[in-house]
C-alpha positions in Angstrom: 0.0 0.0 0.0 1.2 3.5 -0.7 2.3 5.8 2.0 0.1 8.9 2.7 2.2 12.0 2.6 2.6 14.5 5.5 0.8 17.2 3.5 -2.2 15.0 3.0 -2.7 13.6 6.5 -1.3 16.0 9.1 -0.1 14.6 12.4 0.9 17.0 15.2 3.9 16.7 17.5 2.0 14.6 20.0 1.1 12.1 17.4 -2.5 13.3 17.0 -4.6 14.0 13.9 -4.4 17.7 13.1 -7.9 19.2 13.5 -9.4 16.9 16.1 -6.1 16.7 18.1 -6.8 13.0 18.9 -4.6 9.9 18.8 -6.1 6.6 17.7 -6.3 5.2 21.2 -8.2 8.2 22.4 -11.4 7.5 20.3 -14.1 5.0 21.1 -15.9 2.8 18.6 -19.1 4.8 19.1 -18.8 8.5 18.5 -21.6 11.1 19.1 -21.2 14.3 17.2 -22.8 17.5 18.4 -22.6 20.9 16.6 -22.3 23.0 19.7 -19.0 22.7 21.7 -20.8 23.5 24.9 -23.0 20.4 24.3 -20.1 18.0 24.8 -20.0 18.4 28.6 -23.8 18.2 28.7 -23.6 14.7 27.3 -20.4 13.6 29.1 -21.8 14.5 32.5 -23.7 11.2 32.1 -20.6 9.2 31.6 -19.6 7.0 34.6 -16.0 8.0 33.9 -14.1 10.3 31.5 -10.6 9.3 30.5 -9.7 11.7 27.7 -10.5 15.4 27.2 -9.2 17.3 24.2 -9.8 20.6 22.5 -8.6 22.2 19.3 -10.5 25.1 17.8 -14.2 24.2 17.7 -13.4 20.5 18.1 -13.9 19.4 21.7 -13.9 15.7 22.6 -14.5 13.7 25.7 -14.0 9.9 25.8 -15.2 7.7 28.6 -17.5 5.0 29.7 -21.2 4.5 30.3 -21.2 1.3 32.3 -18.7 -1.0 30.4 -19.3 0.7 27.1 -16.7 3.1 25.8 -18.0 6.2 24.0 -16.7 9.5 22.6 -18.6 12.7 22.3 -17.2 15.2 19.8 -18.2 18.7 18.7 -18.2 19.1 15.0 -19.1 22.7 14.6 -21.7 23.7 12.1 -21.9 22.7 8.4 -20.9 20.1 5.9 -17.4 21.6 5.5 -16.7 20.7 9.2 -18.2 17.3 8.7 -15.7 16.7 5.9 -12.9 17.2 8.4 -14.6 15.2 11.2 -15.5 12.1 9.2 -12.2 11.9 7.4 -10.2 12.3 10.5 -12.2 9.9 12.6 -11.8 7.3 9.8 -8.0 8.0 9.7 -7.8 7.4 13.4 -9.5 4.0 13.0 -8.2 2.8 9.7 -4.8 4.3 9.0 -1.5 3.3 10.7 0.0 6.5 12.1 3.5 5.0 12.1 3.6 3.7 8.5 1.0 6.1 7.1 -0.6 3.3 5.3 -4.2 2.1 5.2 -4.7 -0.9 7.5 -5.5 -4.3 6.0 -8.3 -4.9 8.4 -10.7 -2.0 8.5 -12.9 -0.9 11.5 -16.5 0.3 11.2 -17.4 3.0 13.7 -20.8 3.9 15.0 -21.2 7.7 14.3 -24.4 9.3 15.7 -25.2 12.9 15.2 -27.2 14.5 18.1 -28.4 17.8 16.9 -31.2 20.4 16.5 -33.3 20.9 13.4 -36.3 22.5 11.8 -39.4 20.5 11.0 -40.9 20.7 7.5 -44.2 19.0 8.3 -47.1 20.4 10.3 -47.6 17.0 12.1 -44.0 17.0 13.4 -44.3 19.6 16.1 -41.7 21.7 17.9 -40.2 19.8 20.9 -40.4 16.4 19.1 -37.6 14.2 17.8 -36.6 12.9 14.4 -34.4 10.0 13.4 -33.3 10.4 9.8 -33.8 7.4 7.5 -31.9 9.3 4.7 -29.8 12.4 4.3 -30.5 14.3 1.1 -27.7 16.9 0.4 -28.1 20.1 -1.4 -24.6 21.1 -0.1 -22.5 19.5 -2.9 -19.9 18.0 -0.5 -20.2 14.4 -1.7 -19.9 15.5 -5.3 -16.2 16.0 -4.6 -15.9 12.3 -4.0 -16.5 9.3 -6.2 -19.9 7.9 -5.3 -22.8 6.1 -6.9 -26.5 6.1 -6.2 -28.5 2.9 -6.4 -31.6 2.7 -8.6 -34.1 3.7 -5.9 -31.9 6.6 -4.9 -31.5 7.8 -8.5 -35.3 7.7 -8.9 -35.9 9.5 -5.7 -33.4 12.2 -6.6 -34.9 12.6 -10.1 -38.3 13.1 -8.5 -36.9 15.5 -5.9 -35.2 17.7 -8.6 -38.3 17.7 -10.8 -40.5 18.7 -7.9 -38.3 21.3 -6.3 -36.8 22.8 -9.5 -33.5 23.4 -7.9 -31.2 21.6 -10.4 -28.9 24.0 -12.1 -29.3 26.6 -9.3 -27.2 24.9 -6.6 -25.5 21.9 -8.2 -26.3 18.2 -7.9 -28.2 16.9 -4.9 -27.3 13.5 -3.5 -28.8 11.1 -1.1 -27.5 8.4 1.4 -29.3 6.2 3.8 -28.7 5.9 7.6 -27.6 2.6 9.2 -30.6 0.3 9.7 -28.7 -1.3 12.6 -28.9 2.0 14.5 -32.2 3.4 13.2 -34.0 0.4 14.6 -33.2 1.5 18.2 -34.7 4.9 17.7 -38.4 4.2 17.0 -40.5 5.0 20.1 -41.0 8.7 20.4 -39.2 9.4 17.1 -40.5 10.5 13.7 -38.7 9.0 10.7 -38.1 10.5 7.3 -35.7 12.2 4.9 -33.5 15.0 6.3 -32.4 17.6 3.8 -29.0 19.1 4.5 -28.3 22.7 3.4 -24.9 24.6 3.2 -26.3 27.6 5.2 -28.9 28.7 7.7 -30.6 31.6 6.0 -31.0 31.7 2.2 -30.2 28.0 1.8 -33.0 27.2 4.2 -35.5 29.6 2.7 -35.1 32.4 5.3 -35.5 35.9 4.1 -34.1 38.8 6.0 -32.7 41.6 3.8 -31.7 39.5 0.8 -34.0 38.0 -1.8 -33.6 34.3 -2.5 -33.8 32.4 -5.8 -36.4 29.8 -4.7 -38.9 31.5 -2.4 -41.2 28.4 -2.7 -38.5 26.1 -1.3 -40.2 25.4 2.0 -43.5 24.5 0.4 -41.9 22.3 -2.2 -39.8 20.4 0.4 -42.9 20.0 2.5 -45.0 18.7 -0.4 -42.5 16.2 -1.7 -43.4 12.6 -1.7 -41.7 9.5 -3.2 -43.7 6.3 -2.4 -43.7 6.2 1.4 -40.9 8.7 1.7 -41.3 12.3 2.7 -39.0 15.1 3.9 -39.3 15.6 7.7 -36.8 18.2 8.5 -33.7 20.1 7.4 -30.4 21.2 8.9 -26.7 21.4 8.0 -24.9 18.1 8.7 -26.8 14.9 8.2 -26.3 14.2 4.4 -22.5 14.8 4.8 -22.3 12.3 7.7 -24.4 9.7 5.9 -22.7 10.2 2.5 -19.1 10.1 3.8 -19.9 7.5 6.4 -21.3 5.1 3.9 -18.4 5.5 1.5 -16.0 4.8 4.4 -17.9 1.9 5.7 -19.2 3.3 9.0 -22.6 3.0 10.6 -24.2 6.5 10.8 -27.4 7.9 12.3 -28.7 11.4 12.9 -31.2 12.1 15.7 -32.5 15.7 16.0 -34.5 17.7 18.4 -37.1 19.8 16.6 -36.5 23.4 17.8 -38.5 25.1 14.9 -41.5 24.2 12.8 -41.1 26.1 9.5 -44.6 25.3 8.3 -46.3 26.7 11.5 -43.7 29.4 12.0 -43.1 28.2 15.6 -39.9 28.0 17.7 -39.3 26.0 20.9 -39.8 28.0 24.1 -37.1 26.0 25.9 -34.6 24.5 23.4 -32.0 23.7 26.1 -34.5 21.5 28.0 -35.5 19.9 24.7 -31.9 18.9 23.9 -31.4 17.7 27.5 -34.4 15.4 27.0 -32.9 14.1 23.7 -29.5 13.5 25.4 -31.2 11.5 28.2 -33.1 9.4 25.7 -30.0 8.7 23.8 -28.1 7.7 26.9 -30.8 5.3 27.9 -30.9 3.7 24.4 -27.1 3.5 24.2 -26.8 1.9 27.6 -29.4 -0.7 27.0 -29.3 -1.5 23.2 -26.2 -0.2 21.3 
């Protein structure tokens, strides 16, 4: 196998991957990603023990144990560009030998679970509820920088999506990837399921109008109305499709669970988003401890 050059995979002077500042032994097989750096401690306070704490830029990580299960919580920051860093560096920590700089012969599949906040695109998915994403549909273009293929169903879904939303040619080529069924099955009770659309921004890309006009003012309505068989779009945010797309290409098991802080159809926002996220964290901890 060919050696990966120093310019392509940067390892710092303590033997850690550059952005995350983590060494291979400092990461668990299950990683929870959160956008907000302050949310890391809100999750790790439920650990029975914490063995590693690292911070570099917006990337804060705590690794420890819940019972006998090892787990890492890592802040990703916001957006698919940060997810490109996080997913590639997590994979490098698991599957590249840092001494030889070569890909390992035996690859490891990680469980990577996003725990975030999101906006609902359906009237029947109210503020303060939870969504587990069956698919991530990206209008962010990240996966188009990598070699990837869609299966027949995904191609048909994307064609229907592009025709319905009329966004092709305005923002590039949408893509879609599914979440890991082995993880989704644990998040059924009290969770809505559906497609999560991932956008490259919070305002115009998600149809918000402040002082600037947007190219597709009917975006919210078209996303809400989209149907493909039993599939519909439940919510949108800024990370899921990038996690699902890169995770699938790299052979990892990925899931996104989101607390709904806004309902874009009803124009409502949660009155206590902090309490809502805390409830989602507790629910995740219970499911992880008993099932994953």
